[in-house]
N, C-alpha and C positions, 0 to 999 in steps of 0.2 A: 774231781777235786778242786779244779778252775769252778765251778757252780757256788763248791761252801765257802773257800776262800775268798770270792769275790762276791757275794750275797752277803757275808758277814765283814770284810772291809770298806764295802763303798757305804753303809751306812752307818759305822764308824768314822769315816771320815767326815761324812757330812753334817754330825753331830759334832763334831772339833770344831768345823767351818761355823759352826752355829755358834757354839761356846766364843772363839776368835771373833764371831762379829758384835757380839754381846760383851765383848773385853773392850774390842777397839772403840766403841758407841761411847763406854764409859770413859775413855779418854779426851783429851780437847787438844787432839792432836789439828795439824794444818792441813794433812793430808789425810782423807776419806777411805780408807783402805777396806774399810767395807764395801763400798759403793767400787772401788777401782777393780778391787782384786775379788773378796771375798763371795759377794751375791754373784759376780758369773761363774766361780767354779763352786756354787751350792748348786743353780740352776742345772748344771752340769751333771754333778751328782745327785741330783732328785731327779733327773729324767734318766740315766742310768739306773735308777733305782724301779723306775717305774715301767722300763724295756724288761727288768728281769722276773719283774712280779704281773707281767702279764702274761693272756693264755698263749700269745703267739709266740714268745723268747719260753716258756714253760716246758713245750715239750721239743725244743730245739736242741736244748745244751749237749745230748750227744754228737751232733753235728759239728757245734761248735767248740767242741776242742781240738778242732782243730786249727782258730785262731786264739788261743792259750797265750800269741804273742801281743795279739790286740788288746787283750782284758788284760795282761802284765803293765802293756803302758798306759792306760788309766789307774792303775791302781800307784801306780809309782811317779805319776802326773800330781796326781791328788797328793799322795804323803811329801811329795818334796816344795809341793806349795803350803799345804798344811807347816809342816818345818821351817819355809822358811818364811811365814807369818808369824810365827811362833819367836822365834828368833827375832822378827821387827818389833814385836808385840811388846819383848822383854826389851829393848833396844829402847822403845817409848818410854816403859816408866820410867827405865833410871832416868833420862834426860825430863823426865816433869819431874820426877823425887827431888832433883840438884835444882829446880827451879829455870831451868832455859825454856822448856814450854811455851810460856806467853811473849818471851824477848823478841825485841825487833832485833836485825843485826845490824 
């Protein structure tokens, strides 16, 4: 079960991060969330995908089930960051719709 969920969720979360990067890039935000948060998360997710697809680990999954908590922590980490970034994106969009995005205090 670990391998199925993990192998499906990591690519889905990577795709969500890619969409968020594009959405944030299209905003005129003062903070570069893509560079600050999304790019490091994407590198992490991409590296996990590479490892899961490698020959080295394809034979290891029967033994890796002992590390379920470790796999779960990767998923929780990526999910929480995606949720947080989605919430931040919605807030940024609201601010820009109100016209406050380009004003200085």
